[in-house]
N, C-alpha and C positions, 0 to 999 in steps of 0.2 A: 609750863608747856611740856607736853610729853615728848620723849625722845623719839625721833624718827627711826624706823627700823630699816636697815639695809637688807632686803630679802635675799639678794644675790650673795651678799657676804655670809648670811646665815646658812644658805644652801651650801656654799663652798665649805663652810666650817663643818657642817654635818658630813659632807662627802669626804673631806679629809680625815675625819674621825673614822669613817668606814675603812678607808685605805690603811690607816694605821692599825686598826683592829684586824683586818684581813692579813696584813703582813705578820702580825704577832701570833694569831691563832689559826689562820687558814680561812679561806673564803667560806668554806662549808659551815664553819662555826659562827659566822656573823649573824646576829639577830638585830632587830630594831632596838631592843633593849640594850644590847652591848654597845651599839653605836651611840645611843643616847648617853650612856654612862661615860664613854670615851670623850664625847663632845661636851659633857657637863650640862646637858639639857634634859628636858623631860621626854619620855617616849611620845607623848601627845604632840610635842613640838616637831619631832622627827616626822610623825604621821601627818602633820599639817603641810609639810613641804613634799612629802613622798607618801602617797596613799598605800603603797605596798613595798615590800622588800625588793621585789623585782624592779620597780621604778628607781629605787635607790641604787641598786646594782648597775643599772644601765646608765644612770647619771654619773656614777663614779667611773664607769668605763670611759665615758665621753671625756671626762676631766683628765683621766689618766692618759688617754691617747693624745689629748691636746698638749699636756705638759711635756710628754716625751717628744712631741714634734718640736716644741720650743727648745728643748735641750739639744736636739740634733742640729737645729738651725744655729743655735749659739755656738756649738762646737765647730761647725763649718766656718762660721764667721771668724773664729779665732785663728783659722789657718792663714788668712790674709785676703787681700782684695781680689787677687786673681789665682785662686788655687788650681793646681793641676788635678786631673782625674784621680791620680793615686792619693793625693791629699784628701780629696773629698770622700773617696771610698773608705780610707782609713778612719777619718773623723766620724763618719756615719756608723761604721761597724764597731768602733770602740764604745759606742753607746750601749751595745749589747753586753758589755762587761760591767757588772755592778761594782762601781768604784766608791759610792757613798750611800748614805741611808736612803736618799730619794730614789736612786737608780735601783738599789736593792729592793725597795718596796715595789717599784714598777715591775721588776722581773718576777718577783714572787706572785704578785696579784695578777699580772697579765697571764702567767702560766696557769694559774688557778682558773681564770676566766676561760681560757682556751679549753681546758679539760672539762669544765662544766658545760661548755657549749656543745660538747659531743652528745650530751644526753638531755640538755634543756632546749626545747624548741624556741623559747623566747629569746635565747641568746644566739642560737644557731644562725640566724639571719642578720646579725648585727654587722655594721660596716667594719668593725675592728678586725674581723676575721679576714678581710681583704687586704689588711696592711702588709702581710708578707708578700703578696702578689705585687703590690705597688712598689715595695722595696726592691723586689727582684727586677722589675722593669726599670727602676731608677739605676740599679747597679749595671744592668745591661747597657744602658745609655752611657754611663761613665766608662765602662770597659770599651765600648765601641769607639768612643771619642779618643781614648788612649791609643787604640789601634790605628785610627785614622791619622794621628799625629806622630806615629812612630814610637810611642811610649810603652807599647805592649806588643807582643807577638801577634801579627794579623792572622796567623793560622789557628789561633785559639777560638773556641766556640764561646762567644760572650755569654750566651744564655746558660750554658752548662757551668761556666765558671762562676756566674752570679749565684746559681743554685748552691754550688760548693761553698762559696763565701758565706752565704746565709747559714748553711748547716754548720760550718766551722765556728762562726761567731755565736750561734745559739748554743752549741755544745760547750764552748769555752765559758759562756755566761753561766750555764748550769754547773760547770765544774767549780766555778768560783763560789756559787751559792752553797754547794755541797762541801766546800772547804778542801777540795782536791788540790787546788792551786790558788795562788794569790792573783789579784787583779793585775799586778805588774807582770807576772809570769804569763798570764793569758794574753796580755797586750803584746808581749814579746813573741809569742807563738803566732799571733795574727800578723804582726809585722814581718815575720819570717816568711809566711805564706805570700803576703803581698809582694815581697821582694822577688818571688818567683814569677809573679804576673807582670811586674814592672821592673825588669832587670836593669834598666838604665839608672835606677835609683840606688843600686847596690854600692 
């Protein structure tokens, strides 16, 4: 009796091969053949699941975003059953710091996608580009909650502070990728800044 093929598993295997290849050689250098080689399958099989490189790139982007969402939720859950806004903000922003191979791959490939989207119309309208706006709104909500409960200065502009937090976390993540500082040092800088927003935790 022939073995049943799990098509979703195969698709995921091919997508993961693309992500590994993109992290090693850059998204611009990825080809259907290089992905097939990394996955240990034929180019024809890759083309069976993804007609074009563009389809493969978009599928990988969707998987990448979903996995990062899972990591953020997992990190927030580790804070405890009733985390304070400061705890939630810190947990979320620390995901912007590459601390392991998976998060390093995410940040390398996500950045490459963002740059490619500037000139590629097929990527320009993809939902992943709205992620920073969604994160900004989320942080605004957490900062506003902290202000309402006296955990942060009510005179602060929550929207502006959220923008600054995203810029700081993105810059720290890039500095870790470039070897400018360690993940531990980046986390310390982030916590230092959060201590200014949430002074009661000092």
